[in-house]
C-alpha positions in Angstrom: 25.0 -4.8 -12.5 21.3 -6.1 -13.4 18.5 -3.9 -13.9 14.9 -4.9 -13.4 12.3 -3.8 -16.3 9.0 -4.1 -14.4 5.6 -2.9 -16.5 2.8 -2.0 -14.3 -0.9 -2.6 -15.4 -3.8 -1.4 -13.8 -5.9 -4.6 -12.1 -9.0 -2.4 -13.4 -7.7 -3.8 -16.8 -7.0 -6.9 -15.9 -10.0 -8.4 -13.7 -9.1 -11.8 -14.5 -6.3 -11.0 -11.6 -8.4 -9.8 -9.3 -9.3 -13.4 -7.3 -5.4 -13.9 -7.1 -4.9 -10.4 -5.7 -7.4 -10.7 -3.3 -6.1 -13.8 -2.1 -2.6 -12.6 -1.6 -3.8 -9.4 0.1 -5.6 -11.7 2.5 -3.0 -14.2 3.0 -0.9 -11.3 3.8 -3.1 -9.1 5.8 -6.0 -11.2 6.7 -5.3 -11.0 10.4 -5.6 -7.1 10.4 -9.1 -7.3 9.2 -10.2 -10.7 11.0 -13.6 -10.1 9.7 -12.9 -9.6 6.2 -12.8 -12.3 3.5 -11.3 -13.1 0.3 -14.3 -12.0 -1.3 -14.9 -8.6 0.8 -10.8 -8.0 -0.2 -11.7 -8.4 -4.2 -14.7 -5.9 -3.8 -13.1 -3.4 -1.4 -12.3 -0.2 -3.1 -9.8 2.5 -1.0 -10.6 6.1 -0.7 -9.4 6.7 2.6 -7.8 3.4 4.0 -7.5 4.4 7.3 -11.2 6.1 8.6 -9.7 7.4 11.7 -7.6 9.8 10.0 -10.3 10.8 7.0 -8.0 13.9 6.4 -5.0 12.2 5.4 -5.6 11.3 1.5 -4.4 10.2 -1.1 -3.4 6.6 -0.1 -0.7 4.1 -1.0 -2.9 0.9 0.1 -2.0 -2.9 -0.6 1.6 -3.3 -2.0 2.2 -6.6 -2.5 4.8 -8.8 -3.9 4.3 -12.3 -4.2 7.2 -14.3 -1.9 9.3 -15.8 -4.3 9.6 -12.3 -6.0 10.6 -10.5 -3.4 13.9 -8.5 -3.1 14.3 -7.6 -6.9 13.4 -3.9 -6.9 9.5 -5.0 -7.7 8.1 -3.0 -4.5 9.7 -0.3 -5.0 8.8 0.1 -8.6 5.4 -0.3 -7.7 5.8 2.5 -5.4 7.5 4.7 -7.5 5.0 4.2 -9.8 1.9 4.9 -7.8 4.1 8.6 -6.5 4.5 9.4 -10.6 0.6 8.7 -10.8 -0.3 10.8 -7.5 2.7 13.7 -8.9 0.5 13.4 -12.4 -3.2 14.1 -10.0 -1.4 17.2 -8.6 -1.6 15.7 -4.9 1.1 17.3 -2.8 1.3 14.1 -0.3 0.5 10.8 -0.1 0.4 8.6 3.0 0.6 4.7 4.0 0.2 2.8 6.8 2.3 -0.2 7.7 1.9 -2.9 10.7 5.7 -3.2 10.2 8.8 -0.5 10.7 8.2 0.8 7.1 11.8 0.0 6.4 11.1 -0.2 2.6 9.3 3.0 2.6 12.3 4.8 4.6 14.8 3.7 2.1 12.3 5.3 -0.7 12.5 8.9 0.9 9.2 8.0 3.2 9.1 9.5 6.9 7.0 8.3 9.9 3.9 10.8 10.4 2.6 8.7 13.8 2.7 5.6 15.3 -0.4 4.6 17.0 -3.1 1.7 17.3 -6.2 1.4 15.6 -7.9 -0.8 18.6 -11.3 -1.2 16.6 -9.6 -3.2 14.2 -6.4 -4.8 14.8 -6.8 -4.9 18.5 -3.7 -3.7 20.6 -1.0 -3.9 17.2 0.9 -1.0 16.6 0.9 0.7 13.0 3.0 3.2 11.3 1.2 6.1 9.3 3.9 7.1 7.0 4.4 10.3 4.9 6.0 11.1 1.3 6.0 14.7 -0.2 5.2 14.9 -4.1 7.7 17.3 -5.7 6.1 19.3 -8.6 7.7 17.7 -12.2 
Protein backbone atom coordinates (compact mmCIF):
# COMPACT_ATOMS: atom_id res chain seq x y z
CA UNK A 1 0.00 0.00 0.00
CA UNK A 2 1.29 3.46 -0.88
CA UNK A 3 0.99 6.16 1.77
CA UNK A 4 1.15 9.78 0.80
CA UNK A 5 3.36 12.09 2.81
CA UNK A 6 2.14 15.66 2.58
CA UNK A 7 3.85 18.69 4.05
CA UNK A 8 1.54 21.66 4.56
CA UNK A 9 3.06 25.11 4.62
CA UNK A 10 1.27 28.38 5.19
CA UNK A 11 0.96 30.62 2.18
CA UNK A 12 1.62 33.54 4.51
CA UNK A 13 5.12 32.10 4.97
CA UNK A 14 5.65 31.51 1.24
CA UNK A 15 4.66 34.76 -0.44
CA UNK A 16 6.38 33.76 -3.67
CA UNK A 17 3.55 31.29 -4.33
CA UNK A 18 0.67 33.76 -3.91
CA UNK A 19 0.46 34.65 -7.64
CA UNK A 20 0.42 30.96 -8.60
CA UNK A 21 -2.27 30.05 -6.09
CA UNK A 22 -4.32 33.11 -7.05
CA UNK A 23 -4.16 32.04 -10.70
CA UNK A 24 -5.20 28.47 -9.81
CA UNK A 25 -8.14 29.75 -7.78
CA UNK A 26 -9.23 32.15 -10.47
CA UNK A 27 -9.07 29.47 -13.15
CA UNK A 28 -10.99 26.97 -11.01
CA UNK A 29 -13.61 29.24 -9.45
CA UNK A 30 -13.49 32.55 -11.34
CA UNK A 31 -16.90 31.81 -12.84
CA UNK A 32 -18.40 31.95 -9.34
CA UNK A 33 -17.18 35.53 -8.87
CA UNK A 34 -17.27 36.97 -12.40
CA UNK A 35 -16.15 40.48 -11.42
CA UNK A 36 -13.11 39.27 -9.51
CA UNK A 37 -9.63 39.37 -11.07
CA UNK A 38 -6.55 37.27 -10.31
CA UNK A 39 -5.19 40.27 -8.41
CA UNK A 40 -8.40 40.44 -6.34
CA UNK A 41 -7.93 36.78 -5.45
CA UNK A 42 -4.37 37.44 -4.34
CA UNK A 43 -5.39 40.05 -1.75
CA UNK A 44 -8.66 38.53 -0.58
CA UNK A 45 -8.67 37.27 3.00
CA UNK A 46 -11.55 35.13 4.19
CA UNK A 47 -13.14 35.77 7.58
CA UNK A 48 -16.59 34.71 6.54
CA UNK A 49 -16.65 33.07 3.15
CA UNK A 50 -20.34 33.71 2.60
CA UNK A 51 -21.73 37.05 3.65
CA UNK A 52 -25.32 35.75 3.41
CA UNK A 53 -24.45 33.40 6.31
CA UNK A 54 -22.31 35.61 8.61
CA UNK A 55 -23.01 33.50 11.72
CA UNK A 56 -21.34 30.46 10.17
CA UNK A 57 -17.66 30.60 11.06
CA UNK A 58 -14.90 29.55 10.63
CA UNK A 59 -14.82 28.49 6.99
CA UNK A 60 -12.74 26.01 5.04
CA UNK A 61 -12.16 27.97 1.86
CA UNK A 62 -10.34 27.61 -1.42
CA UNK A 63 -9.06 24.03 -1.17
CA UNK A 64 -7.40 23.46 -4.52
CA UNK A 65 -5.23 20.66 -5.87
CA UNK A 66 -3.66 21.07 -9.30
CA UNK A 67 -5.37 18.71 -11.77
CA UNK A 68 -2.26 16.63 -12.38
CA UNK A 69 -1.99 15.89 -8.64
CA UNK A 70 -5.62 15.01 -7.91
CA UNK A 71 -6.88 11.64 -6.63
CA UNK A 72 -3.76 11.11 -4.52
CA UNK A 73 -5.10 12.11 -1.10
CA UNK A 74 -3.73 15.66 -1.17
CA UNK A 75 -7.15 17.32 -0.89
CA UNK A 76 -8.07 15.05 2.02
CA UNK A 77 -4.75 15.87 3.72
CA UNK A 78 -5.36 19.60 3.32
CA UNK A 79 -8.87 19.30 4.75
CA UNK A 80 -7.58 17.25 7.68
CA UNK A 81 -4.96 19.90 8.43
CA UNK A 82 -7.63 22.62 8.51
CA UNK A 83 -9.73 20.45 10.83
CA UNK A 84 -6.72 20.06 13.15
CA UNK A 85 -6.07 23.82 13.12
CA UNK A 86 -9.75 24.49 13.87
CA UNK A 87 -9.64 22.02 16.74
CA UNK A 88 -6.50 23.71 18.14
CA UNK A 89 -8.38 27.03 18.10
CA UNK A 90 -11.18 25.46 20.15
CA UNK A 91 -13.85 25.98 17.53
CA UNK A 92 -16.73 23.46 17.63
CA UNK A 93 -17.67 23.54 13.93
CA UNK A 94 -16.23 24.23 10.53
CA UNK A 95 -18.13 25.24 7.39
CA UNK A 96 -17.60 25.30 3.65
CA UNK A 97 -19.56 25.81 0.49
CA UNK A 98 -19.12 24.12 -2.83
CA UNK A 99 -20.86 24.50 -6.16
CA UNK A 100 -20.67 20.73 -6.58
CA UNK A 101 -22.07 17.78 -4.67
CA UNK A 102 -19.36 17.84 -2.01
CA UNK A 103 -18.55 14.16 -2.54
CA UNK A 104 -14.99 14.52 -1.21
CA UNK A 105 -16.22 16.21 1.94
CA UNK A 106 -19.01 13.68 2.48
CA UNK A 107 -16.38 10.92 2.39
CA UNK A 108 -14.41 12.85 5.02
CA UNK A 109 -17.33 13.04 7.47
CA UNK A 110 -18.89 16.38 6.54
CA UNK A 111 -22.64 16.69 6.11
CA UNK A 112 -24.91 18.87 4.01
CA UNK A 113 -26.30 21.70 6.11
CA UNK A 114 -28.12 23.46 3.30
CA UNK A 115 -28.50 23.70 -0.46
CA UNK A 116 -29.17 27.25 -1.55
CA UNK A 117 -28.70 29.90 -4.21
CA UNK A 118 -26.55 32.98 -3.76
CA UNK A 119 -28.06 34.85 -6.66
CA UNK A 120 -26.30 38.15 -5.99
CA UNK A 121 -22.98 36.48 -6.71
CA UNK A 122 -23.58 33.28 -8.69
CA UNK A 123 -26.97 33.73 -10.30
CA UNK A 124 -28.90 30.49 -10.65
CA UNK A 125 -26.11 28.08 -9.67
CA UNK A 126 -27.03 26.02 -6.62
CA UNK A 127 -24.40 25.70 -3.93
CA UNK A 128 -24.05 23.27 -1.06
CA UNK A 129 -23.19 24.53 2.43
CA UNK A 130 -21.52 21.80 4.47
CA UNK A 131 -20.66 21.46 8.13
CA UNK A 132 -18.15 19.44 10.14
CA UNK A 133 -18.25 18.86 13.91
CA UNK A 134 -14.86 19.26 15.57
CA UNK A 135 -14.26 16.59 18.19
CA UNK A 136 -12.37 17.41 21.38
CA UNK A 137 -8.81 16.03 21.47
